[in-house]
C-alpha positions as CSV (number, residue, x, y, z in Angstrom):
1,M,9.3,-6.3,-10.2
2,K,7.0,-9.0,-12.3
3,H,4.5,-8.5,-9.9
4,R,4.1,-4.5,-10.0
5,I,4.4,-5.0,-14.4
6,S,1.3,-7.8,-14.0
7,L,-0.6,-4.9,-11.8
8,T,0.2,-2.3,-14.4
9,L,-0.8,-4.3,-17.4
10,I,-4.2,-5.2,-15.3
11,C,-4.9,-1.2,-14.6
12,A,-3.6,-0.4,-18.5
13,V,-6.5,-3.3,-20.1
14,L,-9.2,-1.8,-17.3
15,A,-8.6,1.7,-18.4
16,M,-9.5,1.1,-21.9
17,L,-12.8,-0.2,-21.0
18,A,-13.2,2.7,-18.5
19,S,-12.4,5.5,-20.8
20,C,-15.1,4.6,-23.1
21,S,-17.8,4.0,-20.2
22,H,-20.0,7.2,-19.5
23,C,-22.0,7.5,-16.0
24,G,-25.6,6.0,-15.9
25,D,-26.7,10.2,-15.5
26,A,-24.7,11.1,-18.5
27,K,-26.4,13.5,-20.7
28,D,-26.5,12.2,-24.3
29,D,-26.6,15.8,-26.4
30,A,-24.0,17.5,-28.1
31,K,-22.6,19.3,-25.2
32,A,-22.2,16.1,-23.2
33,K,-20.2,14.3,-26.4
34,A,-18.2,17.5,-26.7
35,M,-17.3,17.9,-23.2
36,W,-16.9,13.5,-23.3
37,Q,-14.4,14.2,-26.1
38,R,-12.5,16.8,-24.5
39,Y,-11.7,14.8,-21.6
40,S,-10.4,11.9,-23.9
41,E,-8.0,14.2,-25.7
42,A,-6.5,15.3,-22.3
43,Y,-6.5,12.2,-20.7
44,D,-4.4,11.0,-23.7
45,A,-2.5,13.9,-24.2
46,K,-1.6,13.4,-20.5
47,N,-2.5,16.7,-19.6
48,L,-3.4,16.3,-15.9
49,N,-4.6,20.1,-15.5
50,R,-6.8,20.2,-18.6
51,A,-8.4,16.9,-17.7
52,L,-9.1,17.7,-14.3
53,A,-10.6,20.8,-15.0
54,V,-12.8,19.5,-17.6
55,I,-14.2,16.9,-15.2
56,D,-14.8,19.6,-13.1
57,S,-17.0,21.2,-15.6
58,M,-18.7,17.9,-16.6
59,E,-19.7,17.2,-13.0
60,T,-20.9,20.9,-12.6
61,A,-23.2,20.2,-15.5
62,K,-24.5,16.8,-14.3
63,I,-23.6,15.3,-17.3
64,V,-21.5,13.3,-14.9
65,C,-22.3,11.8,-11.1
66,T,-20.1,12.7,-8.2
67,P,-18.9,8.9,-7.9
68,K,-18.2,8.3,-11.5
69,A,-16.4,12.2,-11.8
70,D,-14.1,11.3,-8.7
71,H,-13.6,7.8,-11.0
72,L,-12.3,9.9,-13.6
73,R,-10.4,11.9,-11.7
74,G,-8.6,8.8,-9.8
75,L,-7.7,7.4,-13.4
76,V,-6.2,11.0,-14.4
77,Y,-4.1,10.9,-11.1
78,D,-3.2,7.4,-11.6
79,Q,-2.0,7.8,-15.1
80,G,-0.1,11.0,-13.6
81,W,1.6,8.2,-11.3
82,Q,0.0,10.3,-8.3
83,M,-0.6,7.4,-6.4
84,R,-1.8,8.2,-3.2
85,I,-4.2,11.1,-4.7
86,A,-5.2,8.7,-7.1
87,E,-6.4,6.2,-4.3
88,Q,-8.1,8.5,-2.3
89,F,-10.6,9.1,-5.1
90,Y,-10.9,5.4,-6.1
91,R,-12.1,5.0,-3.1
92,K,-14.5,8.1,-2.9
93,S,-16.1,6.6,-5.9
94,Y,-16.5,3.2,-4.7
95,Q,-17.9,4.5,-1.9
96,G,-20.4,6.8,-3.5
97,Y,-21.7,3.8,-5.4
98,A,-21.5,1.3,-2.7
99,S,-25.2,1.9,-1.5
100,D,-26.8,1.3,-5.3
101,P,-24.1,-0.2,-7.4
102,S,-26.7,-0.9,-9.9
103,Q,-26.0,2.7,-10.8
104,D,-23.3,1.8,-12.7
105,W,-21.9,-1.7,-11.9
106,H,-18.4,-0.8,-14.2
107,T,-17.5,1.9,-12.5
108,Y,-18.1,0.5,-8.8
109,T,-16.4,-2.6,-9.7
110,D,-13.6,-0.9,-11.1
111,A,-13.1,1.6,-8.7
112,G,-13.0,-1.0,-6.0
113,Y,-10.2,-2.8,-8.1
114,R,-7.9,-0.3,-8.3
115,W,-8.7,1.2,-4.8
116,A,-7.5,-2.7,-3.5
117,C,-4.5,-2.7,-6.1
118,L,-3.0,0.9,-4.8
119,R,-3.6,-0.5,-1.7
120,F,-1.8,-3.5,-2.4
121,R,1.0,-1.5,-4.1
122,R,1.9,0.5,-0.6
123,G,1.9,-2.8,1.1
124,D,-1.8,-2.4,2.7
125,T,-2.1,-6.4,2.3
126,E,-5.0,-6.3,4.6
127,G,-7.0,-3.7,3.3
128,A,-6.6,-5.0,0.0
129,M,-8.2,-8.0,0.7
130,D,-10.9,-6.5,2.6
131,V,-12.3,-4.9,-1.1
132,I,-11.5,-8.0,-2.8
133,A,-13.7,-10.0,0.1
134,K,-16.6,-7.7,-0.2
135,L,-16.8,-7.4,-4.3
136,L,-16.2,-11.1,-5.5
137,P,-19.5,-12.2,-3.5
138,L,-21.1,-9.7,-5.5
139,A,-20.3,-11.1,-9.1
140,K,-21.7,-14.8,-8.0
141,E,-25.0,-12.7,-7.1
142,N,-25.6,-10.0,-9.7
143,K,-25.1,-11.0,-14.0
144,A,-24.6,-7.3,-14.3
145,F,-20.9,-7.7,-12.4
146,P,-18.2,-7.5,-15.4
147,K,-16.6,-10.5,-15.6
148,H,-13.4,-8.7,-17.0
149,T,-13.4,-7.1,-13.5
150,E,-14.2,-10.2,-11.5
151,S,-11.3,-12.0,-13.4
152,A,-8.8,-8.9,-12.9
153,L,-9.8,-9.0,-8.8
154,L,-8.8,-12.9,-8.8
155,M,-5.7,-12.1,-10.3
156,L,-5.3,-9.4,-7.7
157,M,-6.2,-11.9,-5.2
158,A,-3.1,-14.6,-6.6
159,E,-0.7,-12.0,-6.7
160,I,-1.5,-11.3,-3.0
161,Q,-1.4,-15.3,-2.2
162,L,1.9,-15.2,-3.7
163,Q,3.3,-12.7,-2.0
164,L,2.3,-14.7,1.3
165,H,3.4,-18.0,-0.1
166,Q,0.5,-19.6,-0.6
167,F,1.7,-21.1,-3.4
168,Q,-1.3,-24.0,-4.0
169,E,-3.7,-21.2,-3.1
170,A,-2.3,-18.5,-5.5
171,Q,-2.9,-21.0,-8.6
172,L,-6.1,-22.4,-7.9
173,T,-7.2,-18.8,-8.0
174,A,-5.0,-17.6,-10.7
175,Q,-7.0,-20.5,-12.6
176,K,-10.3,-19.3,-11.6
177,A,-9.8,-15.8,-13.2
178,Y,-8.6,-17.6,-16.3
179,E,-12.3,-19.0,-16.5
180,A,-14.1,-15.5,-15.6
181,K,-11.7,-14.2,-18.6
182,Q,-13.3,-17.0,-20.5
183,E,-16.8,-15.9,-19.7
184,D,-16.0,-12.0,-20.5
185,T,-18.3,-11.1,-23.2
186,Q,-17.7,-7.6,-22.8
187,D,-15.3,-6.6,-25.7
188,K,-15.1,-9.7,-28.4
189,S,-12.8,-7.8,-30.0
190,R,-10.6,-7.7,-27.8
191,T,-10.7,-11.5,-26.3
192,G,-6.9,-12.3,-27.8
193,W,-5.3,-9.8,-26.4
194,G,-7.0,-10.6,-22.9
195,M,-6.4,-14.0,-23.1
196,A,-2.5,-13.5,-23.7
197,W,-2.5,-11.0,-21.0
198,I,-3.8,-12.9,-18.2
199,C,-2.3,-16.5,-19.5
200,M,1.1,-14.5,-19.4
201,N,0.2,-13.2,-15.7
202,I,-0.7,-16.7,-14.9
203,S,2.6,-18.2,-15.9
204,T,4.4,-15.7,-13.4
205,I,2.6,-16.7,-11.0
206,Y,3.3,-20.4,-11.2
207,H,7.0,-19.3,-12.1
208,T,7.0,-17.8,-9.2
209,S,5.4,-20.8,-6.9
210,G,8.2,-22.9,-8.4
211,D,6.4,-24.7,-10.8
212,L,8.4,-24.3,-13.9
213,E,6.2,-27.0,-16.4
214,G,3.0,-25.4,-15.5
215,A,4.5,-21.7,-16.3
216,L,5.7,-23.1,-19.8
217,A,1.9,-24.5,-20.3
218,W,0.5,-21.1,-19.6
219,L,3.4,-19.3,-21.8
220,D,2.0,-21.7,-24.7
221,R,-1.4,-20.5,-24.0
222,S,-0.5,-16.7,-23.9
223,A,1.4,-17.4,-27.1
224,H,-1.7,-18.5,-28.4
225,G,-4.1,-15.7,-27.3
226,L,-1.2,-13.8,-29.4
227,E,-1.7,-15.5,-32.2
228,R,-5.6,-14.7,-32.0
229,A,-4.8,-10.9,-31.7
230,E,-2.8,-11.0,-34.7
231,Q,-5.6,-12.1,-36.5
232,E,-8.0,-9.6,-34.8
233,H,-5.7,-6.2,-35.2
234,D,-3.4,-5.5,-37.4
235,D,-1.1,-3.0,-34.6
236,S,2.1,-4.9,-35.4
237,L,3.8,-3.1,-33.8
238,L,2.3,-3.7,-30.3
239,I,2.1,-7.2,-31.6
240,E,5.9,-7.4,-31.6
241,E,6.7,-6.3,-28.5
242,W,4.5,-8.9,-27.0
243,K,6.5,-11.8,-28.7
244,G,9.2,-10.4,-27.7
245,H,8.2,-10.7,-24.1
246,V,6.9,-14.1,-24.5
247,A,9.7,-15.2,-26.4
248,L,11.9,-14.2,-23.5
249,Q,10.1,-15.2,-20.4
250,R,10.2,-18.8,-22.5
251,A,14.2,-18.6,-23.0
252,L,13.9,-17.7,-19.1
253,L,11.9,-21.0,-18.2
254,L,13.6,-22.9,-20.5
255,Q,17.2,-22.4,-19.0
256,E,15.7,-22.7,-14.9
257,S,14.5,-26.2,-16.4
258,G,18.2,-27.2,-17.0
259,R,16.7,-27.3,-20.8
260,T,20.4,-24.4,-21.7
261,A,20.3,-25.5,-25.6
262,E,16.2,-24.9,-26.1
263,A,16.5,-21.8,-24.0
264,Q,19.7,-20.4,-26.1
265,T,18.1,-20.8,-29.0
266,T,14.9,-19.3,-28.4
267,Y,16.7,-16.5,-27.2
268,A,19.1,-16.2,-29.9
269,A,16.0,-16.3,-32.4
270,I,14.5,-13.3,-31.1
271,P,14.8,-10.2,-33.5
272,R,16.4,-7.1,-31.9
273,S,13.3,-5.3,-33.3
274,R,10.9,-7.1,-30.5
275,L,13.8,-5.8,-27.8
276,M,12.5,-2.2,-28.0
277,E,10.9,-1.4,-24.4
278,P,12.3,-1.3,-21.3
279,N,10.0,-4.5,-19.9
280,A,12.2,-6.3,-22.9
281,Y,15.7,-5.3,-21.9
282,R,14.8,-6.3,-18.1
283,E,13.6,-9.5,-19.1
284,A,16.3,-10.2,-22.0
285,A,19.0,-9.1,-18.7
286,E,17.1,-11.8,-15.9
287,Y,17.7,-14.0,-19.0
288,L,21.5,-14.0,-19.7
289,M,21.9,-13.5,-15.6
290,A,20.1,-17.3,-15.3
291,A,22.7,-18.4,-18.2
292,G,25.2,-17.2,-16.7
293,R,26.5,-14.6,-19.7
294,Y,26.7,-11.7,-17.3
295,D,28.4,-9.2,-19.3
296,E,25.5,-9.3,-22.2
297,A,23.0,-8.9,-18.9
298,A,24.7,-5.8,-18.1
299,Y,24.7,-4.4,-21.4
300,W,21.0,-4.8,-21.7
301,Y,21.1,-3.1,-17.9
302,E,22.5,-0.3,-19.3
303,Q,20.1,0.2,-22.1
304,L,17.4,0.0,-19.4
305,D,19.0,2.6,-17.6
306,S,19.8,4.9,-20.4
307,T,16.5,4.4,-21.5
308,Y,15.1,5.8,-17.9
309,L,17.9,8.8,-18.1
310,A,16.3,10.1,-21.1
311,T,12.7,10.1,-19.5
312,D,10.9,11.2,-16.9
313,G,11.6,7.8,-15.2
314,A,15.1,9.6,-14.7
315,K,13.5,10.6,-11.7
316,M,15.6,8.5,-8.7
317,T,13.1,6.4,-6.3
318,F,14.0,3.8,-4.1
319,D,11.9,1.1,-6.5
320,N,14.5,2.8,-9.7
321,I,17.7,1.6,-7.2
322,A,16.1,-1.9,-6.7
323,D,15.4,-2.7,-10.0
324,R,17.8,-0.7,-12.0
325,L,20.7,0.1,-10.2
326,S,21.2,-3.3,-8.2
327,P,21.1,-5.9,-10.8
328,R,23.3,-4.2,-13.1
329,Y,25.7,-3.7,-10.0
330,T,25.5,-7.5,-9.8
331,A,25.8,-8.4,-13.3
332,Y,29.1,-6.0,-13.1
333,R,30.4,-8.3,-10.3
334,K,29.8,-11.6,-11.7
335,A,31.3,-10.5,-15.0
336,G,34.3,-9.6,-13.6
337,R,33.7,-5.9,-14.4
338,N,34.9,-4.6,-10.9
339,A,36.0,-0.8,-12.0
340,D,32.8,-0.8,-13.4
341,A,30.8,-1.9,-10.3
342,L,32.5,0.1,-8.2
343,I,31.4,3.4,-10.1
344,L,28.4,2.1,-10.0
345,A,28.3,1.6,-6.2
346,D,29.3,5.3,-6.3
347,S,26.1,6.1,-7.9
348,V,23.8,4.0,-6.0
349,S,24.9,6.3,-3.1
350,A,24.1,9.3,-4.7
351,A,21.1,7.9,-6.0
352,I,19.4,7.2,-2.2
353,D,20.1,10.7,-2.0
354,S,18.1,12.0,-4.6
355,A,15.6,9.0,-3.9
356,L,15.0,10.6,-0.2
357,V,14.8,14.2,-1.7
358,W,12.5,13.4,-4.5
359,Q,10.4,11.1,-2.2
360,K,10.0,14.2,0.4
361,Q,9.0,16.4,-2.5
362,N,6.3,14.1,-4.0
363,N,4.9,13.7,-0.9
364,A,4.0,17.4,0.3
365,A,3.1,18.0,-3.2
366,E,0.4,14.8,-3.2
367,L,-0.6,16.1,0.6
368,A,-0.9,19.6,-0.8
369,V,-3.4,18.4,-3.6
370,I,-5.3,15.9,-1.2
371,Y,-5.4,19.3,0.3
372,Q,-6.9,21.2,-1.8
373,S,-9.3,18.6,-3.2
374,H,-10.7,18.3,0.2
375,E,-11.2,21.9,0.6
376,K,-13.0,22.1,-3.1
377,E,-15.3,18.9,-1.5
378,L,-16.3,20.5,1.4
379,A,-17.1,24.1,-0.3
380,L,-19.6,21.8,-2.9
381,N,-21.0,20.0,-0.1
382,D,-21.9,22.9,1.5
383,A,-23.4,24.4,-1.6
384,K,-25.3,21.3,-2.3
385,S,-26.6,21.6,1.8
386,E,-27.5,24.8,1.2
387,T,-29.4,23.9,-1.9
388,R,-31.5,21.1,-0.4
389,I,-32.4,23.2,3.0
390,H,-34.3,25.8,0.6
391,R,-36.4,22.7,-0.7
392,V,-37.7,21.6,2.8
393,L,-40.6,23.4,4.6
394,L,-40.0,25.5,7.3
395,A,-41.3,23.7,10.3
396,A,-39.5,20.6,9.4
397,A,-36.2,22.4,8.8
398,I,-36.4,24.3,12.4
399,L,-37.5,21.0,13.9
400,V,-34.6,19.5,12.5
401,I,-31.9,21.8,13.4
402,L,-33.5,22.2,16.6
403,L,-33.2,18.2,17.2
404,I,-29.4,18.1,15.6
405,G,-28.6,21.4,18.1
406,Y,-29.9,20.0,20.8
407,F,-27.8,16.5,20.3
408,L,-24.7,18.2,19.6
409,V,-25.1,20.2,22.7
410,R,-25.3,16.9,24.9
411,V,-22.5,15.6,23.3
412,R,-20.5,18.4,23.3
413,I,-21.0,18.6,26.9
414,Y,-20.3,15.1,27.5
415,N,-17.0,14.9,25.5
416,K,-15.6,18.3,27.2
417,E,-16.4,16.9,30.8
418,L,-15.0,13.5,29.7
419,L,-12.2,15.7,28.2
420,E,-11.4,17.8,31.0
421,K,-11.5,14.7,33.2
422,N,-9.0,13.1,31.7
423,R,-7.0,16.0,31.1
424,R,-7.0,16.1,35.0
425,L,-5.8,12.7,35.3
426,L,-3.1,13.1,32.9
427,T,-1.9,15.7,34.8
428,E,-2.1,14.0,38.2
429,I,-0.2,10.8,36.3
430,E,2.5,12.8,34.4
431,Q,3.3,14.8,38.2
432,R,3.5,11.6,40.2
433,E,5.5,10.1,37.2
434,Q,7.6,13.2,37.4
435,E,8.1,12.7,41.1
436,E,8.8,9.0,40.7
437,Q,11.8,9.8,38.4
438,Q,13.3,12.8,40.3
439,T,13.6,10.4,42.9
440,I,15.2,8.0,40.9
441,V,17.5,10.8,40.0
442,Q,18.2,11.6,43.3
443,L,19.0,8.4,44.1
444,K,21.8,7.7,41.4
445,A,23.2,11.2,42.3
446,E,24.2,10.2,45.5
447,P,28.1,8.7,45.8
448,Q,28.0,5.0,45.9
449,E,29.3,4.6,49.7
450,N,26.0,6.4,50.9
451,L,23.8,4.1,49.1
452,S,22.8,0.6,50.7
453,A,23.0,-2.3,48.6
454,N,19.4,-2.4,47.8
455,Q,20.0,1.2,46.7
456,Q,22.9,0.7,44.3
457,L,21.3,-2.5,42.9
458,F,18.1,-0.7,42.2
459,C,19.9,2.0,40.9
460,R,21.6,-0.6,38.2
461,I,18.1,-2.1,37.5
462,C,16.7,1.7,36.7
463,D,20.0,1.8,34.5
464,L,18.6,-1.7,32.7
465,M,15.4,-0.3,32.5
466,E,16.2,3.0,30.6
467,A,18.7,1.5,28.2
468,P,17.9,2.6,24.5
469,D,17.0,-1.3,23.9
470,H,13.8,-1.1,26.5
471,I,14.0,-4.4,27.8
472,F,11.2,-4.2,29.7
473,T,9.4,-4.7,26.1
474,D,10.2,-8.1,26.4
475,A,7.4,-10.0,27.5
476,D,9.4,-12.5,28.6
477,L,11.4,-10.3,30.9
478,D,10.9,-11.5,34.7
479,R,12.9,-11.9,38.1
480,N,15.1,-14.4,36.7
481,R,16.1,-12.6,33.9
482,L,16.9,-9.8,35.6
483,A,19.0,-11.9,38.0
484,Q,20.9,-13.4,35.1
485,L,21.5,-9.4,33.3
486,L,22.6,-8.2,36.4
487,G,24.7,-11.1,37.6
488,T,22.8,-11.3,40.8
489,N,20.2,-13.4,42.4
490,E,16.8,-13.3,42.5
491,R,15.8,-12.3,46.2
492,Y,18.2,-9.6,45.8
493,I,16.2,-8.1,42.9
494,T,12.9,-8.3,44.6
495,D,14.3,-6.7,48.1
496,A,15.8,-4.0,46.1
497,I,12.4,-3.1,44.2
498,R,10.8,-3.4,47.1
499,H,12.8,-1.4,49.6
500,C,13.3,1.5,46.9
501,T,9.4,1.5,45.3
502,N,7.3,1.2,48.7
503,G,6.6,-2.3,48.3
504,K,5.8,-3.0,44.6
505,S,6.6,-6.1,43.1
506,I,9.0,-7.0,40.1
507,T,5.7,-7.3,37.6
508,A,4.4,-4.0,39.3
509,F,7.8,-2.1,38.4
510,L,8.1,-3.7,34.9
511,N,4.4,-3.0,34.3
512,E,4.9,0.9,35.0
513,Y,7.9,1.1,32.2
514,R,5.9,-0.7,29.8
515,V,2.9,1.7,30.4
516,R,4.9,4.6,30.0
517,H,6.6,3.3,27.1
518,A,2.9,2.3,25.4
519,A,1.6,5.6,26.7
520,H,4.5,7.3,24.7
521,L,3.6,5.6,21.6
522,L,0.0,6.3,22.0
523,A,0.9,9.5,22.1
524,T,3.7,10.0,19.0
525,T,2.5,7.6,16.3
526,T,-0.6,6.3,14.6
527,D,0.0,2.6,14.8
528,A,-2.9,0.2,16.4
529,V,-3.8,-0.3,20.1
530,T,-2.9,-3.7,19.9
531,V,0.2,-3.3,17.5
532,I,1.3,-0.8,20.9
533,A,0.6,-3.7,23.0
534,E,2.9,-5.9,21.7
535,L,5.6,-3.6,21.2
536,S,5.2,-2.5,25.0
537,G,5.6,-6.0,26.1
538,F,2.1,-6.9,27.1
539,S,-0.6,-9.3,26.2
540,R,-3.6,-8.2,24.3
541,S,-5.8,-9.2,26.6
542,S,-4.2,-7.8,29.6
543,F,-3.0,-4.3,28.5
544,F,-6.3,-2.8,28.4
545,R,-6.7,-3.6,32.0
546,I,-3.0,-3.0,33.3
547,F,-3.6,0.3,31.4
548,S,-6.8,1.4,32.6
549,D,-5.8,0.9,36.4
550,A,-2.8,3.0,35.3
551,Y,-3.9,5.9,33.8
552,G,-8.0,5.7,35.0
553,M,-8.9,5.7,31.0
554,S,-8.8,3.9,27.9
555,P,-5.5,3.8,25.8
556,S,-7.5,5.3,23.1
557,D,-9.5,7.9,25.5
558,Y,-5.8,8.3,26.7
559,R,-4.6,8.8,22.9
560,K,-7.4,11.7,22.1
561,V,-6.3,13.7,25.6
562,A,-2.1,13.6,25.0
563,R,-2.7,14.7,21.5
564,K,-4.6,17.5,22.2
């Protein structure tokens, strides 16, 4: 949960900067200013549809370029918690600027950072690290690379390293993020806030790494940054809220360090006026749980839940169950409030059903919007293509069209021939497999007294192979293991398989089941081929050769044919 809060805080800081940055091709006239004002008003009011309509108008009027418009759309969907759609637009914006980032370094880097954030949030750690690895070298090569984004990218990398239990690396990366933030001169008026924020997050990294003293030291730096922010701004409500966060984190760290009396004094000194929002409720409950004050912790978890129920957060998701209901259940049990715990347990069961329904509805809605956006993008691209074609000399256009047509026809003919060939192969293979399966079925249907010892043992082997646990996917399965599972010896296993399969070896027999399983996964899932190889009991080096020998085509070609 702390990591998600950290990402949210990073995005919030960058959003303030993004909302103030216009595209490099914006027209500095009254119309452009009016459009930007309308967008800002819609964004601040969280009016998603109105904000998107204004962005469309700005793009059509060429007040912003397409990559900038996509970045703005990503911000709007991000604010509306429609993360899959936001991720799509951040990706498009990032890729739109990739060929020439100098058009708008801020938007390019911010879109890349946000895309990486959302990929990390949905579990695509490798994808997030790939984006970070491409962006960070540019920070060293280009002075125009925004320092605040470099700092944010490094913090995100530290979060990923922390998740991978690379604690020392996470601490070093966080230190680099702090140094980059110190070099940030873009917004001098918010220096205190920036340092308070980054030091708070570094403190969390040290805390998670088990370095409590280091976490306290960084928390002290966060408090100093907050003092500076207090001198720079007069937003007393926000400052009081942050002071509450710092004090609650300090109390938790002191408690975990064994300095119980100091922790209790720190917590007792926090005015209730600073515990004014859900994150503070959660932090207070975490300290009280660590201090063994379970009944008080349960109170704050109740406050947290009631606050969400009064807002849009009442939509029950699996994150809400893990972050709100599960900790409250634990607090009830440890406080001895078993009756309340049982009531809450019933609520958790109902919440899971609600979360499943909400997730399906939300996914369907997001996919519908993505489809509409794609259709709209195709229409816009078609219009632009038509305009460009009209500007090209007729002779050149005809030549290009003929060349493209020639290559398209050649490619189409080749692909069609390859597809037909692979279809024929697939039909033959499926027919052969059906015949083999029918032979086994007929053999099993025979009375036991009519079967030889080899046939009876072969039936038992087939039953073992067709069991739901797919034992053949174990790469270590061999004749010795089969003999142990069936309570016989290796020689009988070898003889039964050779006798009933026209001389096949045990390895060939097992590989047939593995290949069929791999073919099923290729046709029904989107998993990578290398993953399917391992799930089917093959090594990566042998899978492609064995599959190609069995099916006459590569796994990738089989997937294309099977899905068509």
